[in-house]
C-alpha positions in Angstrom: 36.3 -95.0 -18.4 39.6 -93.8 -18.0 38.9 -93.5 -14.1 37.7 -96.8 -13.7 41.1 -98.8 -14.8 43.7 -97.8 -12.6 47.2 -97.9 -14.3 45.7 -97.3 -17.6 48.7 -95.7 -20.0 48.7 -92.3 -20.9 50.0 -92.9 -24.8 46.4 -93.8 -25.8 44.4 -91.2 -27.9 41.4 -90.4 -27.7 41.3 -92.0 -31.4 41.6 -94.9 -29.6 39.6 -94.8 -26.9 36.9 -94.1 -29.3 37.7 -97.6 -31.4 37.3 -99.2 -28.7 34.0 -97.2 -27.8 33.0 -98.9 -31.2 34.4 -102.0 -31.3 33.2 -103.2 -27.7 30.1 -103.6 -26.4 30.1 -102.5 -22.6 26.5 -103.2 -22.1 25.5 -107.2 -22.2 24.6 -108.3 -25.6 22.0 -111.3 -26.1 23.4 -113.5 -27.5 26.7 -114.8 -29.5 27.1 -113.6 -32.6 29.7 -114.1 -35.2 29.7 -111.0 -36.9 31.0 -109.1 -34.3 33.0 -112.1 -33.2 34.5 -111.2 -36.8 34.4 -107.5 -37.0 36.2 -107.1 -33.2 39.0 -109.7 -34.1 39.6 -107.3 -37.2 39.6 -104.7 -35.2 41.8 -105.8 -32.9 44.1 -107.3 -35.1 44.2 -103.7 -37.4 45.0 -101.8 -34.5 48.1 -103.6 -33.3 49.2 -105.0 -36.2 52.4 -104.5 -36.0 52.2 -106.0 -32.3 50.3 -108.8 -34.0 52.5 -109.5 -37.2 55.9 -109.2 -34.5 54.5 -112.4 -32.4 53.2 -114.3 -35.2 56.6 -114.7 -37.4 58.7 -115.1 -34.2 56.5 -117.4 -32.9 54.8 -119.3 -35.8 56.6 -117.5 -39.6 60.3 -118.1 -38.6 59.8 -121.3 -36.1 58.1 -122.8 -39.1 61.1 -121.5 -42.3 63.3 -122.9 -39.3 62.2 -126.6 -38.5 60.9 -126.7 -42.7 64.9 -126.2 -43.6 66.5 -128.0 -40.8 64.3 -131.1 -41.6 63.4 -131.2 -45.1 67.3 -131.6 -46.0 68.0 -134.4 -43.9 65.3 -136.6 -45.0 65.9 -135.3 -48.7 68.9 -137.3 -47.9 68.4 -140.1 -46.7 65.4 -140.7 -49.8 68.8 -139.5 -51.6 71.2 -141.5 -50.9 69.4 -145.2 -51.1 66.6 -145.7 -53.3 65.7 -148.8 -50.9 65.5 -146.0 -48.3 62.0 -145.7 -47.8 61.3 -149.3 -47.8 63.9 -149.4 -45.0 63.3 -149.5 -41.2 65.6 -148.2 -39.8 65.2 -145.1 -42.0 62.1 -144.8 -41.4 62.4 -144.4 -37.6 64.3 -141.4 -38.2 62.2 -140.3 -40.4 59.5 -140.8 -38.1 61.5 -138.8 -35.0 62.1 -136.2 -37.3 58.4 -135.5 -37.8 57.6 -135.5 -34.0 60.4 -133.1 -32.9 59.2 -130.3 -36.2 55.5 -131.0 -34.9 56.3 -130.9 -31.3 58.4 -127.7 -31.6 55.4 -126.4 -34.0 52.8 -126.8 -31.1 54.6 -125.5 -28.7 55.4 -122.2 -30.5 51.2 -122.4 -31.6 51.1 -121.8 -27.5 53.5 -119.3 -27.3 51.8 -117.7 -30.1 48.0 -118.1 -28.6 49.1 -117.2 -25.3 50.7 -113.6 -26.2 47.3 -113.0 -28.4 45.1 -113.5 -26.1 47.2 -110.7 -23.5 46.9 -108.4 -26.2 43.2 -109.0 -27.2 42.6 -108.3 -23.6 44.6 -105.1 -23.1 43.3 -103.9 -26.4 39.5 -104.6 -25.6 40.7 -102.8 -22.3 41.4 -99.2 -24.4 45.6 -100.2 -23.7 47.9 -100.3 -25.9 50.1 -103.9 -25.6 53.4 -104.0 -25.7 55.2 -106.7 -27.5 57.7 -107.5 -24.3 54.5 -107.6 -22.1 52.8 -110.2 -24.0 56.1 -112.5 -24.8 56.5 -112.4 -20.9 53.2 -113.5 -20.1 53.6 -116.6 -22.8 56.5 -118.0 -21.3 54.8 -117.7 -17.9 52.1 -120.1 -18.9 54.2 -122.0 -21.2 53.6 -125.6 -18.8 49.8 -124.6 -18.5 49.5 -124.4 -21.9 51.8 -127.1 -23.0 49.3 -129.3 -20.8 45.9 -128.4 -21.9 47.1 -128.5 -25.6 48.4 -132.1 -24.6 44.6 -133.2 -22.9 42.3 -131.8 -25.3 44.7 -133.3 -27.9 44.3 -136.4 -26.8 40.5 -135.8 -25.7 39.6 -134.9 -29.0 41.6 -137.3 -30.9 40.0 -140.7 -28.5 36.3 -139.6 -29.1 37.2 -138.8 -32.7 38.2 -142.3 -32.9 35.1 -143.3 -32.3 32.8 -141.3 -34.0 33.7 -137.4 -35.2 30.7 -135.9 -34.0 31.9 -136.7 -30.0 35.3 -134.9 -31.1 34.1 -131.9 -32.9 31.6 -131.3 -29.1 34.6 -132.0 -27.2 36.6 -129.3 -29.0 34.3 -127.1 -29.2 33.5 -127.3 -25.2 37.9 -126.7 -24.8 37.9 -124.1 -27.3 38.5 -121.0 -25.2 40.6 -123.3 -22.3 44.1 -121.2 -22.8 42.3 -118.0 -22.9 41.3 -118.8 -19.3 44.2 -119.7 -17.7 45.5 -116.6 -19.4 43.2 -114.5 -18.1 41.7 -116.1 -14.8 44.3 -118.4 -14.1 42.5 -121.6 -13.2 44.9 -123.8 -13.6 44.8 -127.2 -16.0 41.2 -128.4 -15.9 39.9 -125.6 -14.0 40.3 -123.8 -17.0 38.9 -126.7 -19.1 35.6 -126.8 -16.8 35.5 -123.4 -17.0 35.8 -123.6 -20.7 33.0 -125.8 -20.8 30.5 -124.1 -18.8 31.4 -121.1 -20.6 30.6 -122.7 -24.3 27.9 -124.4 -23.4 25.0 -122.7 -25.4 27.1 -121.0 -27.3 29.0 -124.7 -29.3 27.1 -124.1 -32.8 27.6 -120.5 -33.3 31.0 -121.1 -32.1 31.1 -123.9 -34.2 30.5 -121.8 -37.7 32.7 -118.9 -36.2 36.4 -121.9 -36.7 34.4 -123.8 -39.5 34.3 -120.5 -41.1 37.6 -119.7 -40.8 39.2 -123.0 -41.8 37.2 -122.3 -45.0 39.1 -119.3 -45.5 41.8 -120.8 -44.9 41.4 -124.1 -46.7 40.9 -121.8 -50.0 44.0 -119.9 -49.1 46.3 -123.2 -48.8 44.9 -124.0 -52.3 46.0 -120.8 -53.6 49.6 -121.4 -51.9 49.8 -124.8 -53.3 49.6 -123.8 -57.0 52.6 -121.9 -55.9 54.5 -124.7 -54.1 54.1 -126.4 -57.6 54.9 -123.8 -59.7 57.8 -122.6 -57.8 58.9 -125.2 -54.9 61.9 -125.1 -53.1 62.7 -122.2 -50.6 60.0 -119.7 -52.0 57.6 -122.0 -51.8 58.7 -122.6 -48.1 58.7 -119.7 -47.3 55.6 -118.6 -49.0 53.6 -121.4 -46.8 55.0 -120.3 -44.1 53.1 -116.8 -44.0 49.9 -117.3 -44.7 50.6 -120.3 -42.1 51.4 -117.0 -40.1 48.7 -115.1 -41.0 45.7 -117.8 -40.1 47.4 -118.7 -37.2 47.3 -114.7 -36.6 43.8 -114.6 -36.7 42.8 -118.0 -34.8 44.2 -116.7 -32.3 42.5 -113.3 -32.2 39.6 -114.8 -32.4 39.6 -117.4 -30.2 40.9 -114.0 -27.6 37.5 -112.1 -28.8 35.4 -115.3 -28.6 35.9 -115.6 -24.8 35.7 -111.9 -24.3 31.9 -111.9 -25.9 31.4 -115.0 -23.9 31.9 -113.9 -21.0 29.9 -110.1 -22.0 26.9 -113.2 -23.0 26.9 -115.2 -20.3 27.7 -113.4 -17.5 27.5 -109.4 -18.4 31.5 -109.0 -17.4 32.7 -105.6 -19.0 36.3 -105.7 -20.9 37.3 -103.5 -18.1 36.4 -106.2 -15.2 38.5 -109.1 -16.9 41.6 -105.9 -16.9 41.5 -106.3 -13.5 43.0 -109.3 -12.9 46.3 -108.7 -14.3 46.2 -105.5 -11.9 
């Protein structure tokens, strides 16, 4: 296997190679399996726990805490200064702008996290040791196109959901691996979205099941966190909520990247080695 991977780092240990072979099916699987995606996702996180948590804290946890600490006092000051401020159009406009700015910044950081973890996941599945600096570099380099994909997907799914929820879900499932396609295959915004629809065709129900399970787990954790917020409130609740969001974002991003690899193996028989050669 090492001969097929030019430039493979010498730091990869025999144990790590064994784990890769155990968690990554190099022969073409017959169908997309949720269980295999779960196993490979948590295997990737387990082998790179420091890197994954570090990236998640950088692009999700810390920004969430900082934005929360920045925006909430301003909103509280406006509302506490005047009991009728909530009904004042100018105050409502100011609060809306604060919400929009924090929402956009959170959206950008979420895209950076997904791009960085896509890179880390593919590198790991290829038997390499992903590095913090390399993942950040890839994320920043692809920020504008990933932002374009994020905005187009959000707009398309939002408009489709206005008419009916199901078309919105179908569109989202069709585009759910567009960012991994962009990072790996460098097809541009529209090319990546089109390629994502091709890869997900015929496997959208399993993908729906995968993300539904993740969302249910997220909801359960958030309900538990709601009790913490009610009990403690203040900065403790903000930090706890940010940490939960960090973990969920990390798992979802890695699972999306693993799903992309799984889809390529199922539909095209593409090995992880062939995926890695795009970066060589």
